[in-house]
ROKEDO-341380 format. One record per residue (C-alpha): residue number from 1; residue in three letters; x, y, z. Coordinates in nm, 2 decimals, decimal comma. Example, Ala and Ser with C-alpha at 12.3 -4.5 7.8 and 13.67 -1.06 7.14 Angstrom:
n/res/X/Y/Z
1/Ala/1,23/-0,45/0,78
2/Ser/1,37/-0,11/0,71
//
This chain:
n/res/X/Y/Z
1/Unk/7,25/9,24/7,94
2/Unk/7,54/9,28/7,72
3/Unk/7,88/9,29/7,89
4/Unk/8,12/9,60/7,80
5/Unk/8,44/9,40/7,67
6/Unk/8,76/9,56/7,85
7/Unk/9,08/9,55/7,66
8/Unk/9,27/9,51/7,97
9/Unk/9,22/9,23/8,27
10/Unk/9,17/9,38/8,61
11/Unk/9,51/9,21/8,66
12/Unk/9,72/9,42/8,36
13/Unk/9,52/9,78/8,48
14/Unk/9,69/9,75/8,81
15/Unk/9,99/9,65/8,72
16/Unk/9,99/9,90/8,47
17/Unk/9,88/10,20/8,71
18/Unk/10,08/10,06/8,97
19/Unk/10,39/10,10/8,75
20/Unk/10,29/10,38/8,56
21/Unk/10,21/10,59/8,93
22/Unk/10,57/10,46/9,09
23/Unk/10,75/10,60/8,78
24/Unk/10,59/10,91/8,77
25/Unk/10,68/10,90/9,14
26/Unk/11,07/10,77/9,10
27/Unk/11,10/11,06/8,74
28/Unk/11,00/11,34/8,99
29/Unk/11,23/11,24/9,27
30/Unk/11,50/11,20/8,97
31/Unk/11,44/11,56/8,85
32/Unk/11,42/11,65/9,20
33/Unk/11,76/11,50/9,29
34/Unk/11,95/11,61/8,95
35/Unk/11,79/11,96/9,03
36/Unk/11,92/11,93/9,37
37/Unk/12,28/11,82/9,27
38/Unk/12,28/12,14/9,01
39/Unk/12,23/12,33/9,24
40/Unk/12,50/12,18/9,52
41/Unk/12,75/12,20/9,22
42/Unk/12,63/12,57/9,20
43/Unk/12,71/12,66/9,51
44/Unk/13,04/12,47/9,50
45/Unk/13,13/12,69/9,20
46/Unk/13,07/13,00/9,37
47/Unk/13,24/12,90/9,66
48/Unk/13,55/12,78/9,47
49/Unk/13,54/13,09/9,30
50/Unk/13,52/13,30/9,63
51/Unk/13,81/13,11/9,79
52/Unk/14,03/13,11/9,48
53/Unk/13,95/13,51/9,38
54/Unk/13,97/13,60/9,74
55/Unk/14,32/13,45/9,78
56/Unk/14,45/13,60/9,47
57/Unk/14,34/13,98/9,59
58/Unk/14,49/13,91/9,93
59/Unk/14,81/13,83/9,81
60/Unk/14,81/14,10/9,56
61/Unk/14,70/14,35/9,82
62/Unk/14,97/14,24/10,08
63/Unk/15,24/14,23/9,77
64/Unk/15,12/14,62/9,65
65/Unk/15,15/14,74/10,00
66/Unk/15,48/14,62/10,04
67/Unk/15,59/14,80/9,78
68/Unk/15,41/15,13/9,75
69/Unk/15,69/15,31/9,84
70/Unk/15,93/15,20/9,56
71/Unk/16,07/15,38/9,28
72/Unk/15,77/15,36/9,10
73/Unk/15,53/15,47/9,35
74/Unk/15,17/15,37/9,42
75/Unk/15,01/15,50/9,11
76/Unk/15,22/15,33/8,87
77/Unk/15,30/15,02/9,07
78/Unk/15,13/14,78/8,77
79/Unk/15,44/14,90/8,56
80/Unk/15,71/14,81/8,83
81/Unk/15,93/14,50/8,72
82/Unk/15,89/14,36/9,04
83/Unk/15,52/14,34/9,03
84/Unk/15,53/14,22/8,69
85/Unk/15,79/13,95/8,76
86/Unk/15,58/13,81/9,10
87/Unk/15,25/13,81/8,84
88/Unk/15,42/13,66/8,61
89/Unk/15,59/13,37/8,84
90/Unk/15,20/13,33/9,01
91/Unk/15,02/13,29/8,67
92/Unk/15,30/13,03/8,60
93/Unk/15,26/12,86/8,90
94/Unk/14,90/12,86/8,91
95/Unk/14,88/12,73/8,53
96/Unk/15,09/12,44/8,68
97/Unk/14,84/12,38/9,02
98/Unk/14,60/12,12/9,02
99/Unk/14,24/12,31/9,09
100/Unk/13,89/12,19/9,11
101/Unk/13,74/12,35/8,79
102/Unk/13,93/12,49/8,50
103/Unk/13,87/12,96/8,52
104/Unk/13,99/13,21/8,35
105/Unk/14,17/13,50/8,55
106/Unk/14,13/13,84/8,44
107/Unk/14,33/14,16/8,61
108/Unk/14,24/14,51/8,53
109/Unk/14,31/14,83/8,65
110/Unk/14,07/15,08/8,82
111/Unk/14,02/15,23/8,47
112/Unk/13,90/14,89/8,31
113/Unk/14,22/14,86/8,13
114/Unk/14,35/14,48/8,11
115/Unk/14,68/14,42/8,31
116/Unk/14,66/14,06/8,27
117/Unk/14,48/13,74/8,20
118/Unk/14,53/13,35/8,24
119/Unk/14,30/13,12/8,04
120/Unk/14,20/12,77/8,14
121/Unk/13,87/12,81/8,10
122/Unk/13,85/12,64/7,72
123/Unk/14,00/12,96/7,58
124/Unk/13,79/13,21/7,73
125/Unk/13,74/13,52/7,49
126/Unk/13,80/13,80/7,80
127/Unk/13,66/14,09/7,59
128/Unk/13,30/14,02/7,65
129/Unk/13,37/14,10/8,05
130/Unk/13,55/14,41/7,93
131/Unk/13,34/14,54/7,68
132/Unk/13,02/14,45/7,83
133/Unk/12,91/14,28/7,58
134/Unk/12,72/13,98/7,75
135/Unk/12,39/13,94/7,94
136/Unk/12,43/13,95/8,31
137/Unk/12,20/13,78/8,58
138/Unk/12,16/13,61/8,90
139/Unk/12,35/13,88/9,07
140/Unk/12,41/13,86/9,41
141/Unk/12,70/14,10/9,61
142/Unk/12,89/13,90/9,90
143/Unk/13,02/14,20/10,05
144/Unk/13,34/14,43/10,03
145/Unk/13,26/14,53/9,71
146/Unk/13,23/14,16/9,56
147/Unk/12,99/14,02/9,34
148/Unk/12,91/13,70/9,20
149/Unk/12,71/13,68/8,84
150/Unk/12,63/13,48/8,56
151/Unk/12,71/13,58/8,22
152/Unk/12,57/13,46/7,87
153/Unk/12,80/13,50/7,58
154/Unk/12,77/13,33/7,21
155/Unk/12,56/13,04/7,41
156/Unk/12,77/12,97/7,68
157/Unk/12,70/13,01/8,05
158/Unk/12,97/13,11/8,28
159/Unk/12,98/13,23/8,65
160/Unk/13,21/13,51/8,73
161/Unk/13,31/13,67/9,05
162/Unk/13,46/14,02/9,06
163/Unk/13,64/14,15/9,36
164/Unk/13,84/14,44/9,41
165/Unk/14,27/14,49/9,50
166/Unk/14,29/14,75/9,77
167/Unk/14,63/14,92/9,84
168/Unk/14,66/15,21/10,05
169/Unk/14,24/15,24/10,11
170/Unk/14,20/15,29/9,75
171/Unk/14,06/15,02/9,46
172/Unk/14,38/14,99/9,25
173/Unk/14,27/14,72/9,04
174/Unk/13,98/14,45/8,97
175/Unk/14,00/14,08/8,95
176/Unk/13,72/13,88/8,77
177/Unk/13,74/13,45/8,78
178/Unk/13,52/13,33/8,54
179/Unk/13,45/12,95/8,52
180/Unk/13,25/12,77/8,23
181/Unk/12,93/12,62/8,40
182/Unk/12,87/12,36/8,16
183/Unk/13,18/12,18/8,15
184/Unk/13,21/12,23/8,53
185/Unk/12,91/12,03/8,61
186/Unk/12,94/11,79/8,38
187/Unk/13,28/11,76/8,53
188/Unk/13,11/11,56/8,78
189/Unk/12,82/11,43/8,59
190/Unk/12,87/11,09/8,72
191/Unk/12,59/11,17/8,95
192/Unk/12,34/11,21/8,72
193/Unk/12,41/10,93/8,53
194/Unk/12,39/10,70/8,83
195/Unk/12,07/10,84/8,93
196/Unk/11,95/10,74/8,58
197/Unk/12,08/10,44/8,59
198/Unk/11,92/10,35/8,91
199/Unk/11,58/10,53/8,78
200/Unk/11,61/10,25/8,49
201/Unk/11,68/9,95/8,74
202/Unk/11,42/10,07/9,01
203/Unk/11,13/10,08/8,71
204/Unk/11,26/9,74/8,63
205/Unk/11,19/9,63/9,01
206/Unk/10,88/9,78/9,02
207/Unk/10,70/9,62/8,74
208/Unk/10,84/9,29/8,86
209/Unk/10,70/9,35/9,20
210/Unk/10,39/9,46/9,09
211/Unk/10,36/9,15/8,88
212/Unk/10,46/8,93/9,20
213/Unk/10,26/9,16/9,47
214/Unk/9,96/9,16/9,23
215/Unk/9,96/8,78/9,12
216/Unk/9,96/8,75/9,51
217/Unk/9,69/8,95/9,59
218/Unk/9,47/8,83/9,35
219/Unk/9,57/8,45/9,42
220/Unk/9,24/8,43/9,61
221/Unk/9,06/8,60/9,38
222/Unk/9,14/8,33/9,13
223/Unk/9,11/8,05/9,41
224/Unk/8,74/8,19/9,47
225/Unk/8,66/8,19/9,06
226/Unk/8,73/7,84/9,01
227/Unk/8,52/7,75/9,32
228/Unk/8,22/7,95/9,21
229/Unk/8,24/7,79/8,85
230/Unk/8,26/7,44/9,04
231/Unk/7,93/7,57/9,19
232/Unk/7,62/7,38/8,98
233/Unk/7,30/7,26/9,06
234/Unk/7,44/6,91/9,15
235/Unk/7,69/7,06/9,34
236/Unk/7,59/7,31/9,57
237/Unk/7,77/7,23/9,88
238/Unk/8,11/7,35/9,73
239/Unk/8,24/7,61/9,99
240/Unk/8,57/7,88/9,98
241/Unk/8,84/7,83/10,20
242/Unk/8,86/8,15/10,44
243/Unk/9,18/8,29/10,35
244/Unk/9,37/8,38/10,65
245/Unk/9,34/8,75/10,86
246/Unk/9,01/8,97/10,85
247/Unk/9,10/9,20/10,52
248/Unk/8,84/9,26/10,21
249/Unk/8,92/8,96/10,02
250/Unk/8,82/8,70/10,38
251/Unk/8,52/8,92/10,40
252/Unk/8,40/8,89/10,03
253/Unk/8,49/8,48/10,09
254/Unk/8,26/8,51/10,38
255/Unk/7,99/8,65/10,21
256/Unk/8,02/8,41/9,92
257/Unk/7,97/8,15/10,10
258/Unk/7,66/8,29/10,27
259/Unk/7,52/8,35/9,95
260/Unk/7,61/7,98/9,87
261/Unk/7,44/7,88/10,20
262/Unk/7,10/8,08/10,10
263/Unk/7,07/7,95/9,75
264/Unk/7,15/7,60/9,88
265/Unk/6,86/7,64/10,14
266/Unk/6,66/7,75/9,90
267/Unk/6,72/7,51/9,64
268/Unk/6,67/7,26/9,87
269/Unk/6,37/7,40/9,97
270/Unk/6,24/7,42/9,62
271/Unk/6,31/7,06/9,57
272/Unk/6,14/6,94/9,85
273/Unk/5,86/7,13/9,79
274/Unk/5,83/7,02/9,45
275/Unk/5,89/6,65/9,58
276/Unk/5,58/6,74/9,84
277/Unk/5,37/6,89/9,56
278/Unk/5,43/6,58/9,31
279/Unk/5,32/6,34/9,64
280/Unk/5,02/6,53/9,68
281/Unk/4,93/6,54/9,35
282/Unk/5,00/6,17/9,29
283/Unk/4,75/6,07/9,56
284/Unk/4,44/6,20/9,42
285/Unk/4,56/6,11/9,07
286/Unk/4,61/5,79/9,14
287/Unk/4,27/5,72/9,30
288/Unk/4,08/5,87/9,01
289/Unk/4,27/5,71/8,73
290/Unk/4,20/5,36/8,96
291/Unk/3,87/5,42/8,97
292/Unk/3,82/5,52/8,61
293/Unk/3,99/5,20/8,53
294/Unk/3,76/5,03/8,73
295/Unk/3,46/5,15/8,60
296/Unk/3,60/5,03/8,24
297/Unk/3,70/4,71/8,31
298/Unk/3,29/4,58/8,30
299/Unk/2,96/4,73/8,24
300/Unk/2,82/4,89/8,54
301/Unk/2,51/5,04/8,67
302/Unk/2,39/5,40/8,67
303/Unk/2,46/5,50/9,00
304/Unk/2,83/5,30/8,98
305/Unk/2,88/5,54/8,73
306/Unk/2,77/5,86/8,91
307/Unk/2,97/5,73/9,22
308/Unk/3,30/5,68/8,99
309/Unk/3,21/6,05/8,85
310/Unk/3,16/6,21/9,18
311/Unk/3,44/6,04/9,37
312/Unk/3,62/6,22/9,04
313/Unk/3,48/6,55/9,08
314/Unk/3,60/6,52/9,45
315/Unk/3,96/6,47/9,35
316/Unk/3,95/6,72/9,07
317/Unk/3,83/6,98/9,33
318/Unk/4,12/6,87/9,58
319/Unk/4,37/6,92/9,33
320/Unk/4,23/7,26/9,22
321/Unk/4,23/7,39/9,59
322/Unk/4,58/7,25/9,63
323/Unk/4,70/7,43/9,32
324/Unk/4,52/7,76/9,41
325/Unk/4,68/7,75/9,78
326/Unk/4,99/7,69/9,60
327/Unk/4,97/8,00/9,36
328/Unk/4,88/8,23/9,70
329/Unk/5,15/8,08/9,86
330/Unk/5,38/8,17/9,53
331/Unk/5,22/8,52/9,52
332/Unk/5,32/8,58/9,89
333/Unk/5,67/8,46/9,89
334/Unk/5,72/8,61/9,57
335/Unk/5,62/8,98/9,66
336/Unk/5,39/8,98/9,35
337/Unk/5,08/9,04/9,57
338/Unk/5,06/9,43/9,66
339/Unk/4,85/9,45/9,99
340/Unk/4,66/9,78/10,05
341/Unk/4,68/9,89/10,43
342/Unk/4,48/10,02/10,62
343/Unk/4,38/10,10/11,00
344/Unk/4,22/9,78/11,13
345/Unk/4,02/9,71/11,40
346/Unk/4,15/9,34/11,54
347/Unk/3,88/9,22/11,77
348/Unk/3,59/9,35/11,50
349/Unk/3,81/9,14/11,22
350/Unk/3,86/8,85/11,48
351/Unk/3,48/8,84/11,63
352/Unk/3,33/8,86/11,25
353/Unk/3,54/8,57/11,16
354/Unk/3,45/8,39/11,44
355/Unk/3,10/8,44/11,33
356/Unk/3,12/8,31/10,99
357/Unk/3,28/7,98/11,06
358/Unk/2,94/7,94/11,32
359/Unk/2,87/7,62/11,10
360/Unk/3,19/7,43/11,18
361/Unk/3,16/7,53/11,56
362/Unk/2,86/7,42/11,57
363/Unk/2,90/7,12/11,37
364/Unk/3,17/6,99/11,70
365/Unk/2,97/7,21/11,97
366/Unk/3,33/7,40/12,03
367/Unk/3,27/7,71/12,25
368/Unk/3,51/8,02/12,22
369/Unk/3,60/8,24/12,48
370/Unk/3,76/8,63/12,37
371/Unk/3,97/8,77/12,64
372/Unk/4,13/9,11/12,58
373/Unk/4,38/9,27/12,83
374/Unk/4,56/9,58/12,83
375/Unk/4,67/9,85/13,08
376/Unk/4,48/10,07/13,33
377/Unk/4,59/10,27/13,58
378/Unk/4,94/10,10/13,57
379/Unk/4,73/9,73/13,60
380/Unk/4,67/9,44/13,36
381/Unk/4,27/9,48/13,34
382/Unk/4,09/9,22/13,11
383/Unk/3,76/9,21/12,90
384/Unk/3,58/8,86/12,85
385/Unk/3,34/8,77/12,60
386/Unk/3,22/8,45/12,47
387/Unk/2,92/8,22/12,39
388/Unk/2,78/8,20/12,74
389/Unk/2,87/8,60/12,78
390/Unk/2,83/8,79/12,49
391/Unk/2,81/9,18/12,56
392/Unk/2,94/9,47/12,32
393/Unk/3,30/9,54/12,34
394/Unk/3,35/9,90/12,44
395/Unk/3,50/10,15/12,17
396/Unk/3,78/10,24/12,40
397/Unk/3,90/9,86/12,40
398/Unk/3,86/9,84/12,04
399/Unk/4,07/10,14/11,99
400/Unk/4,40/9,99/12,16
401/Unk/4,37/9,69/11,89
402/Unk/4,36/9,89/11,54
403/Unk/4,64/9,80/11,34
404/Unk/4,76/9,87/10,99
405/Unk/4,72/9,57/10,82
406/Unk/4,47/9,46/10,41
407/Unk/4,17/9,33/10,61
408/Unk/4,09/9,06/10,35
409/Unk/4,50/8,94/10,37
410/Unk/4,48/8,91/10,72
411/Unk/4,18/8,77/10,77
412/Unk/4,23/8,47/10,58
413/Unk/4,56/8,44/10,80
414/Unk/4,31/8,44/11,09
415/Unk/4,10/8,15/10,93
416/Unk/4,38/7,94/10,85
417/Unk/4,45/7,95/11,22
418/Unk/4,11/7,89/11,32
419/Unk/4,07/7,61/11,09
420/Unk/4,39/7,45/11,23
421/Unk/4,25/7,48/11,54
422/Unk/3,92/7,31/11,46
423/Unk/4,09/7,00/11,29
424/Unk/4,27/6,94/11,64
425/Unk/3,95/7,04/11,88
426/Unk/3,76/6,74/12,02
427/Unk/3,42/6,75/12,03
428/Unk/3,24/7,00/12,28
429/Unk/3,60/7,11/12,32
430/Unk/3,71/7,50/12,42
431/Unk/3,91/7,77/12,16
432/Unk/4,04/8,07/12,35
433/Unk/4,11/8,39/12,14
434/Unk/4,33/8,63/12,35
435/Unk/4,44/9,00/12,28
436/Unk/4,65/9,15/12,48
437/Unk/4,81/9,55/12,43
438/Unk/5,15/9,56/12,56
439/Unk/5,37/9,84/12,57
440/Unk/5,77/9,86/12,58
441/Unk/5,94/10,20/12,59
442/Unk/5,83/10,36/12,25
443/Unk/5,72/10,02/12,11
444/Unk/5,33/9,95/12,06
445/Unk/5,22/9,60/12,02
446/Unk/4,94/9,35/12,03
447/Unk/4,98/8,95/12,09
448/Unk/4,70/8,76/11,94
449/Unk/4,67/8,40/12,06
450/Unk/4,47/8,13/11,95
451/Unk/4,49/7,83/12,17
452/Unk/4,29/7,51/12,17
453/Unk/4,22/7,21/12,41
454/Unk/4,31/6,93/12,15
455/Unk/4,66/6,73/12,14
456/Unk/4,98/6,93/12,18
457/Unk/5,24/7,00/11,92
458/Unk/5,51/6,71/11,93
459/Unk/5,84/6,90/12,05
460/Unk/6,02/6,80/11,66
461/Unk/5,76/6,93/11,48
462/Unk/5,76/7,28/11,62
463/Unk/6,04/7,42/11,46
464/Unk/5,89/7,30/11,10
465/Unk/5,52/7,35/11,18
466/Unk/5,53/7,65/10,93
467/Unk/5,72/7,49/10,65
468/Unk/5,53/7,43/10,34
469/Unk/5,39/7,07/10,32
470/Unk/5,53/6,98/10,62
471/Unk/5,22/6,81/10,86
472/Unk/5,46/6,65/11,14
473/Unk/5,35/6,36/11,29
474/Unk/4,95/6,39/11,19
475/Unk/4,89/6,03/11,20
476/Unk/4,94/6,04/11,61
477/Unk/4,76/6,39/11,65
478/Unk/4,48/6,28/11,43
479/Unk/4,43/5,93/11,61
480/Unk/4,43/6,08/11,93
481/Unk/4,20/6,30/11,85
482/Unk/3,93/6,09/11,68
483/Unk/3,96/5,90/11,96
484/Unk/3,85/6,18/12,16
485/Unk/3,54/6,24/11,88
486/Unk/3,42/5,91/11,88
487/Unk/3,48/5,76/11,57
488/Unk/3,43/6,07/11,35
489/Unk/3,68/6,13/11,01
490/Unk/3,93/6,44/11,04
491/Unk/3,99/6,55/10,70
492/Unk/4,39/6,55/10,61
493/Unk/4,52/6,88/10,44
494/Unk/4,79/6,97/10,23
495/Unk/5,00/7,15/10,51
496/Unk/5,04/7,50/10,35
497/Unk/4,80/7,70/10,57
498/Unk/5,06/7,78/10,88
499/Unk/5,28/7,87/10,58
500/Unk/5,07/8,11/10,41
501/Unk/4,95/8,24/10,73
502/Unk/5,34/8,32/10,87
503/Unk/5,36/8,50/10,52
504/Unk/5,10/8,70/10,54
505/Unk/5,17/8,82/10,94
506/Unk/5,55/8,91/10,81
507/Unk/5,38/9,11/10,52
508/Unk/5,25/9,31/10,82
509/Unk/5,56/9,34/10,97
510/Unk/5,46/9,09/11,22
511/Unk/5,59/8,74/11,39
512/Unk/5,42/8,40/11,46
513/Unk/5,51/8,12/11,67
514/Unk/5,36/7,79/11,78
515/Unk/5,40/7,66/12,11
516/Unk/5,23/7,46/12,37
517/Unk/5,05/7,62/12,70
518/Unk/5,16/7,47/13,03
519/Unk/4,78/7,36/13,07
520/Unk/4,77/7,15/12,77
521/Unk/4,65/7,18/12,46
522/Unk/4,80/7,39/12,14
523/Unk/4,87/7,75/12,09
524/Unk/4,97/8,02/11,81
525/Unk/5,06/8,39/11,89
526/Unk/5,08/8,67/11,69
527/Unk/5,28/8,97/11,80
528/Unk/5,16/9,29/11,57
529/Unk/5,23/9,62/11,57
530/Unk/4,91/9,84/11,65
531/Unk/4,85/10,23/11,53
532/Unk/5,07/10,50/11,73
533/Unk/4,76/10,66/11,87
534/Unk/4,71/10,64/12,22
535/Unk/4,35/10,83/12,20
536/Unk/4,23/10,48/12,36
537/Unk/4,44/10,51/12,64
538/Unk/4,34/10,87/12,75
539/Unk/3,96/10,74/12,74
540/Unk/4,06/10,42/12,96
541/Unk/4,17/10,62/13,24
542/Unk/3,87/10,71/13,31
543/Unk/3,64/10,45/13,15
544/Unk/3,51/10,12/13,36
545/Unk/3,44/9,87/13,09
546/Unk/3,33/9,64/13,35
547/Unk/3,07/9,86/13,41
548/Unk/2,96/9,85/13,05
549/Unk/2,61/9,66/12,99
//
């Protein structure tokens, strides 16, 4: 499979993502901070204009109320020389007084005629306020006739506060105090500059932090990569050091070590299998070669050559049998052989297989006893047949032991178990076959046990008895068995029959084990799920199998 090339490594991609995400976040925060700062500045300008204009209006109102009964009267107060001097002194004093923002003060009478102006806002042209030439927006009332609004004139923005001047309860003048927004906000422009500088420094710190953090996070991955690259067919014992903590990296290391354990076990098993197979092939090949070489050394009789050829054929047959058995095991282990599952009467299959192998039992005078146990009325009942007591199996009992199986393959497993029992059962011995129908909660399963009264299986052999080519202490068991058989020779197998048996049982969702019964001998037990049907159990409630003839 062609691997798709990536322009960026995982590390570079993570750094770019981390840096980009934080940069966007910081940029958003920077924009919000600048917007917040501008809004604060705008409110500060409004407060300043309101405070300044209110103070001026209060001062003018107080002066006019004191002078309203003077020579010029209330309607001509702006022509009063005293007021003119007072206003002139105030404007001069205001120009010399430090203020927070530069402003333009415009004083007009109630008819809109200009009375006086004090310009500190970059030589503001006041005509746009009097002639309504500017675009007015963002207007809001503060109360008592006072208004705040923004105006735009000749591409410049101003903030204006308009407040009335009252004298004798009548509006006699208007004060307009204007401030140019951009210079006012920029006069305290260090904040956006500092925020922008902080933004740039934060990006740099983010990049360095992302590189350091991601490098540290990926360090265990690099170590894992190095450990993985060190694993070869000659070095399967290498394992990862588990990092501290219980995180995803630690879980990945545990999974990798577990995978290596499985691979090493499979590799060692394959290696052992090849060695065992070589050993199994070497013996017959060496024997055949020796016989042929011996026949070529000198002229021999026709009978001698015939004996050599017959021995060679026997060796070839043994090798062929080994290869076929290995092929069967390989197909089962590789799941390349599909099974055809169908309802199968286990009792019928077992008894039919035993009957087919009757010549073997007759050769060693082996007897059989079949026991079928089940529950009836909450008690364990038993139905027994054998060579001494042969009687038909009631259908109600057979229905209890119906399994979903490939009959041909499962028959092979039964043959392997019976063949193993035949090898180790002494002449005139007994082989017992027992079936148990058990119910545990919702689970329905049966136990199939094959027992012989031959020698017990050594304890050291039990855990490995299903390993391919493993034959345990065969010499000891066969020696004891041969003594009990009065000197008859036993044929040694390949040690594959039980391995095949286990694989077939596992493919039927079952389990198999070997054990030594308390009364002596050896036994193999298979546990299988039975078909989910209680028809037979219902019949058994009213059927007495022991009354059957």
